MDTraj code that builds the backbone (N, CA, C; nanometers):
import mdtraj as md
import numpy as np

residues = "MET ILE SER GLN PRO ARG ILE GLY ARG ALA PRO GLY ARG ALA ALA VAL ALA TRP THR LEU MET GLY ALA ALA GLY ALA TRP LEU LEU LEU SER GLY LEU PRO LEU SER PRO LEU ARG SER SER LEU HIS ARG HIS GLY LEU GLY GLN GLY GLY ASP GLN LEU ALA PHE LEU GLY ALA TRP LEU LEU MET VAL GLY ALA MET MET LEU PRO ALA SER LEU ASP PHE VAL ARG ALA LEU HIS ARG LEU VAL SER ARG HIS SER HIS SER GLY LEU LEU LEU ALA ALA GLY ILE GLY GLY PHE GLY LEU VAL".split()
xyz = np.array([
    [8.6739, 6.0717, -5.4415],
    [8.6252, 5.9620, -5.5209],
    [8.5855, 6.0156, -5.6584],
    [8.6280, 5.9484, -5.7618],
    [8.5969, 5.9891, -5.8984],
    [8.4734, 5.9126, -5.9430],
    [8.3746, 5.9870, -5.9894],
    [8.2530, 5.9204, -6.0351],
    [8.2607, 5.9011, -6.1862],
    [8.2100, 5.7898, -6.2312],
    [8.2082, 5.7608, -6.3738],
    [8.0736, 5.8025, -6.4295],
    [8.0703, 5.8466, -6.5567],
    [7.9414, 5.8821, -6.6163],
    [7.8520, 5.7598, -6.6270],
    [7.7258, 5.7796, -6.5999],
    [7.6304, 5.6690, -6.6056],
    [7.5808, 5.6505, -6.7476],
    [7.5786, 5.5275, -6.7892],
    [7.5270, 5.4925, -6.9213],
    [7.3947, 5.4212, -6.8975],
    [7.3064, 5.4273, -6.9939],
    [7.1716, 5.3750, -6.9777],
    [7.1619, 5.2282, -6.9409],
    [7.2612, 5.1511, -6.9692],
    [7.2558, 5.0084, -6.9363],
    [7.3858, 4.9664, -6.8701],
    [7.3830, 4.8519, -6.8092],
    [7.5022, 4.8015, -6.7386],
    [7.6138, 4.7756, -6.8382],
    [7.7376, 4.8133, -6.8037],
    [7.8476, 4.7925, -6.8972],
    [7.8731, 4.6458, -6.9232],
    [7.8812, 4.6126, -7.0507],
    [7.9164, 4.4770, -7.0878],
    [7.8073, 4.3743, -7.0687],
    [7.6825, 4.4165, -7.0578],
    [7.5737, 4.3220, -7.0321],
    [7.5675, 4.2133, -7.1399],
    [7.5773, 4.2525, -7.2661],
    [7.5729, 4.1533, -7.3745],
    [7.6963, 4.0640, -7.3707],
    [7.8131, 4.1238, -7.3443],
    [7.9358, 4.0441, -7.3386],
    [7.9300, 3.9438, -7.2242],
    [7.8772, 3.9865, -7.1112],
    [7.8638, 3.8958, -6.9970],
    [7.7644, 3.7843, -7.0295],
    [7.6548, 3.8208, -7.0953],
    [7.5554, 3.7194, -7.1326],
    [7.6158, 3.6162, -7.2278],
    [7.6918, 3.6613, -7.3279],
    [7.7558, 3.5679, -7.4211],
    [7.8585, 3.4810, -7.3505],
    [7.9299, 3.5393, -7.2562],
    [8.0297, 3.4623, -7.1809],
    [7.9620, 3.3521, -7.1004],
    [7.8526, 3.3865, -7.0332],
    [7.7796, 3.2863, -6.9547],
    [7.7160, 3.1804, -7.0433],
    [7.6650, 3.2222, -7.1596],
    [7.6067, 3.1237, -7.2511],
    [7.7141, 3.0291, -7.3052],
    [7.8350, 3.0819, -7.3305],
    [7.9445, 2.9953, -7.3742],
    [7.9805, 2.8931, -7.2686],
    [7.9851, 2.9372, -7.1429],
    [8.0157, 2.8450, -7.0332],
    [7.9054, 2.7402, -7.0187],
    [7.7810, 2.7844, -7.0271],
    [7.6694, 2.6899, -7.0151],
    [7.6718, 2.5886, -7.1296],
    [7.7033, 2.6357, -7.2502],
    [7.7132, 2.5453, -7.3642],
    [7.8235, 2.4423, -7.3460],
    [7.9362, 2.4882, -7.2927],
    [8.0469, 2.3951, -7.2681],
    [8.0066, 2.2905, -7.1650],
    [7.9381, 2.3323, -7.0590],
    [7.8938, 2.2357, -6.9575],
    [7.7936, 2.1369, -7.0162],
    [7.7035, 2.1847, -7.1030],
    [7.6072, 2.0938, -7.1656],
    [7.6780, 1.9908, -7.2534],
    [7.7744, 2.0367, -7.3317],
    [7.8495, 1.9421, -7.4148],
    [7.9255, 1.8417, -7.3295],
    [7.9859, 1.8894, -7.2213],
    [8.0587, 1.7980, -7.1326],
    [7.9660, 1.6954, -7.0686],
    [7.8460, 1.7392, -7.0325],
    [7.7539, 1.6456, -6.9684],
    [7.7054, 1.5384, -7.0653],
    [7.7097, 1.5656, -7.1955],
    [7.6681, 1.4662, -7.2941],
    [7.7781, 1.3718, -7.3377],
    [7.9035, 1.4012, -7.3014],
    [8.0141, 1.3153, -7.3450],
    [8.0045, 1.1713, -7.2961],
    [7.9569, 1.1441, -7.1746],
    [7.9461, 1.0028, -7.1334],
    [7.8498, 0.9217, -7.2191],
    [7.7608, 0.9888, -7.2917],
    [7.6657, 0.9188, -7.3778],
    [7.7143, 0.9079, -7.5217],
    [7.8259, 0.9719, -7.5535],
    [7.8735, 0.9772, -7.6913],
    [7.9580, 0.8542, -7.7257],
    [7.9810, 0.8314, -7.8544],
    [8.0684, 0.7210, -7.8954],
    [8.2141, 0.7431, -7.8542],
    [8.2485, 0.8639, -7.8142],
    [8.3860, 0.8953, -7.7746],
    [8.4160, 0.8595, -7.6291],
    [8.3178, 0.8117, -7.5560],
    [8.3361, 0.7913, -7.4121],
    [8.4527, 0.6987, -7.3788],
    [8.4759, 0.5974, -7.4614],
    [8.5877, 0.5063, -7.4321],
    [8.7224, 0.5752, -7.4545],
    [8.7273, 0.6753, -7.5396],
    [8.8520, 0.7481, -7.5645],
    [8.8848, 0.8448, -7.4521],
    [8.7871, 0.8780, -7.3720],
    [8.8065, 0.9822, -7.2703],
    [8.8449, 0.9269, -7.1346],
    [8.8306, 0.7975, -7.1125],
    [8.8560, 0.7411, -6.9802],
    [8.9787, 0.6509, -6.9767],
    [9.0683, 0.6706, -7.0678],
    [9.1900, 0.5897, -7.0686],
    [9.2978, 0.6609, -6.9904],
    [9.3836, 0.5826, -6.9307],
    [9.4902, 0.6402, -6.8499],
    [9.6247, 0.6375, -6.9220],
    [9.6277, 0.5906, -7.0434],
    [9.7491, 0.5926, -7.1246],
    [9.7315, 0.6921, -7.2384],
    [9.8329, 0.7052, -7.3213],
    [9.8255, 0.8007, -7.4308],
    [9.7374, 0.7521, -7.5447],
    [9.7309, 0.6255, -7.5699],
    [9.6438, 0.5725, -7.6733],
    [9.6846, 0.6134, -7.8134],
    [9.5905, 0.6041, -7.9059],
    [9.6144, 0.6361, -8.0464],
    [9.5813, 0.7832, -8.0735],
    [9.6058, 0.8269, -8.1989],
    [9.5841, 0.9663, -8.2369],
    [9.4411, 1.0144, -8.2153],
    [9.3435, 0.9309, -8.2508],
    [9.2035, 0.9689, -8.2315],
    [9.1684, 0.9864, -8.0850],
    [9.2242, 0.9001, -8.0013],
    [9.2009, 0.9109, -7.8572],
    [9.2576, 1.0414, -7.8029],
    [9.3742, 1.0775, -7.8498],
    [9.4378, 1.2001, -7.8019],
    [9.3578, 1.3225, -7.8442],
    [9.3059, 1.3234, -7.9670],
    [9.2263, 1.4370, -8.0139],
    [9.0948, 1.4482, -7.9370],
    [9.0322, 1.3334, -7.9093],
    [8.9087, 1.3351, -7.8310],
    [8.9357, 1.3871, -7.6902],
    [9.0444, 1.3420, -7.6303],
    [9.0797, 1.3887, -7.4964],
    [9.1090, 1.5379, -7.4971],
    [9.1836, 1.5858, -7.5973],
    [9.2152, 1.7277, -7.6065],
    [9.0888, 1.8122, -7.6212],
    [8.9962, 1.7677, -7.7055],
    [8.8698, 1.8403, -7.7222],
    [8.7903, 1.8476, -7.5929],
    [8.7810, 1.7358, -7.5233],
    [8.7080, 1.7336, -7.3959],
    [8.7787, 1.8198, -7.2914],
    [8.9101, 1.8179, -7.2913],
    [8.9858, 1.8985, -7.1950],
    [8.9650, 2.0471, -7.2217],
    [8.9657, 2.0870, -7.3495],
    [8.9420, 2.2277, -7.3836],
    [8.8000, 2.2705, -7.3459],
    [8.7026, 2.1827, -7.3647],
    [8.5657, 2.2132, -7.3207],
    [8.5599, 2.2335, -7.1696],
    [8.6290, 2.1484, -7.0967],
    [8.6301, 2.1593, -6.9513],
    [8.6940, 2.2913, -6.9076],
    [8.8053, 2.3280, -6.9700],
    [8.8720, 2.4540, -6.9355],
    [8.7795, 2.5715, -6.9649],
    [8.7132, 2.5690, -7.0794],
    [8.6187, 2.6760, -7.1128],
    [8.5033, 2.6837, -7.0145],
    [8.4506, 2.5696, -6.9771],
    [8.3375, 2.5675, -6.8837],
    [8.3756, 2.6252, -6.7481],
    [8.4991, 2.6029, -6.7062],
    [8.5410, 2.6525, -6.5745],
    [8.5958, 2.7944, -6.5797],
    [8.6634, 2.8307, -6.6870],
    [8.7312, 2.9597, -6.6910],
    [8.6437, 3.0732, -6.7437],
    [8.5440, 3.0452, -6.8246],
    [8.4593, 3.1535, -6.8744],
    [8.3892, 3.2289, -6.7617],
    [8.3275, 3.1614, -6.6654],
    [8.2668, 3.2375, -6.5555],
    [8.3700, 3.3164, -6.4744],
    [8.4905, 3.2635, -6.4626],
    [8.5949, 3.3336, -6.3876],
    [8.6447, 3.4579, -6.4607],
    [8.6171, 3.4683, -6.5908],
    [8.6651, 3.5819, -6.6692],
    [8.5654, 3.6974, -6.6752],
    [8.4546, 3.6902, -6.6034],
    [8.3524, 3.7938, -6.6143],
    [8.4022, 3.9322, -6.5746],
    [8.4832, 3.9421, -6.4713],
    [8.5373, 4.0731, -6.4329],
    [8.6245, 4.1302, -6.5442],
    [8.7041, 4.0438, -6.6078],
    [8.7868, 4.0880, -6.7195],
    [8.6995, 4.1372, -6.8341],
    [8.5921, 4.0654, -6.8656],
    [8.5036, 4.1038, -6.9756],
    [8.4393, 4.2394, -6.9463],
    [8.3948, 4.2593, -6.8239],
    [8.3345, 4.3887, -6.7874],
    [8.4358, 4.5023, -6.7987],
    [8.5560, 4.4807, -6.7479],
    [8.6588, 4.5850, -6.7537],
    [8.6984, 4.6140, -6.8981],
    [8.7128, 4.5118, -6.9789],
    [8.7482, 4.5314, -7.1186],
    [8.6374, 4.6060, -7.1921],
    [8.5133, 4.5741, -7.1625],
    [8.4021, 4.6435, -7.2265],
    [8.4042, 4.7922, -7.1919],
    [8.4295, 4.8243, -7.0652],
    [8.4379, 4.9659, -7.0267],
    [8.5527, 5.0353, -7.0980],
    [8.6619, 4.9641, -7.1180],
    [8.7795, 5.0219, -7.1818],
    [8.7568, 5.0516, -7.3295],
    [8.6890, 4.9641, -7.4021],
    [8.6750, 4.9793, -7.5470],
    [8.5382, 5.0310, -7.5907],
    [8.4471, 5.0577, -7.4970],
    [8.3089, 5.0898, -7.5337],
    [8.2948, 5.2166, -7.6179],
    [8.3846, 5.3110, -7.6060],
    [8.3729, 5.4354, -7.6819],
    [8.4481, 5.4308, -7.8153],
    [8.5139, 5.3224, -7.8447],
    [8.5881, 5.3083, -7.9694],
    [8.4924, 5.2679, -8.0810],
    [8.5227, 5.3094, -8.2036],
    [8.4323, 5.2790, -8.3150],
    [8.4269, 5.1295, -8.3480],
    [8.5289, 5.0556, -8.3148],
    [8.5312, 4.9108, -8.3401],
    [8.5262, 4.8345, -8.2081],
    [8.4387, 4.8756, -8.1187],
    [8.4376, 4.8171, -7.9842],
    [8.4039, 4.6678, -7.9853],
    [8.3131, 4.6248, -8.0712],
    [8.2782, 4.4827, -8.0766],
    [8.3956, 4.3958, -8.1195],
    [8.4681, 4.4431, -8.2192],
    [8.5843, 4.3691, -8.2670],
    [8.6942, 4.3658, -8.1610],
    [8.7164, 4.4784, -8.0956],
    [8.8180, 4.4834, -7.9902],
    [8.7804, 4.3937, -7.8720],
    [8.6518, 4.3923, -7.8372],
    [8.6062, 4.3067, -7.7279],
    [8.6255, 4.1593, -7.7637],
    [8.5889, 4.1228, -7.8862],
    [8.6070, 3.9841, -7.9299],
    [8.7544, 3.9460, -7.9323],
    [8.8398, 4.0373, -7.9785],
    [8.9840, 4.0091, -7.9817],
    [9.0395, 3.9951, -7.8403],
    [8.9928, 4.0777, -7.7483],
    [9.0387, 4.0685, -7.6098],
    [8.9978, 3.9390, -7.5433],
    [8.8737, 3.8988, -7.5667],
    [8.8255, 3.7723, -7.5083],
    [8.8983, 3.6550, -7.5726],
    [8.9202, 3.6623, -7.7047],
    [8.9952, 3.5563, -7.7727],
    [9.1379, 3.5452, -7.7213],
    [9.2018, 3.6605, -7.6999],
    [9.3374, 3.6601, -7.6447],
    [9.3412, 3.6046, -7.5050],
    [9.2410, 3.6388, -7.4248],
    [9.2312, 3.5843, -7.2899],
    [9.2189, 3.4319, -7.2942],
    [9.1393, 3.3852, -7.3905],
    [9.1207, 3.2403, -7.4046],
    [9.2474, 3.1689, -7.4466],
    [9.3304, 3.2337, -7.5283],
    [9.4547, 3.1715, -7.5729],
    [9.5556, 3.1574, -7.4593],
    [9.5495, 3.2475, -7.3654],
    [9.6444, 3.2431, -7.2531],
    [9.6010, 3.1349, -7.1591],
])
top = md.Topology()
chain = top.add_chain()
for i, resn in enumerate(residues, 1):
    res = top.add_residue(resn, chain, resSeq=i)
    for name in ("N", "CA", "C"):
        top.add_atom(name, md.element.get_by_symbol(name[0]), res)
traj = md.Trajectory(xyz[None], top)
């Protein structure tokens, strides 16, 4: 068994915290949508007009973020371990999480 060197704090703790806060923020925004003026645009079963489609797309992206961010925690931890010794580790971590989000 290969042991890894111990670092003073858990790997990716800040990245995991930001990921969870992003998911929590998305859930909070989603929970407020039924009270918003956009609520009628979100419950239609047809394609509707351009504004309706944009409102639906925004709500759908929030829903995907709320569900997928917690599922990406293992990826965030592994990516943090991979880039933690690089001089631009924060930028690389942000780019990796952004790329994960695009997929």
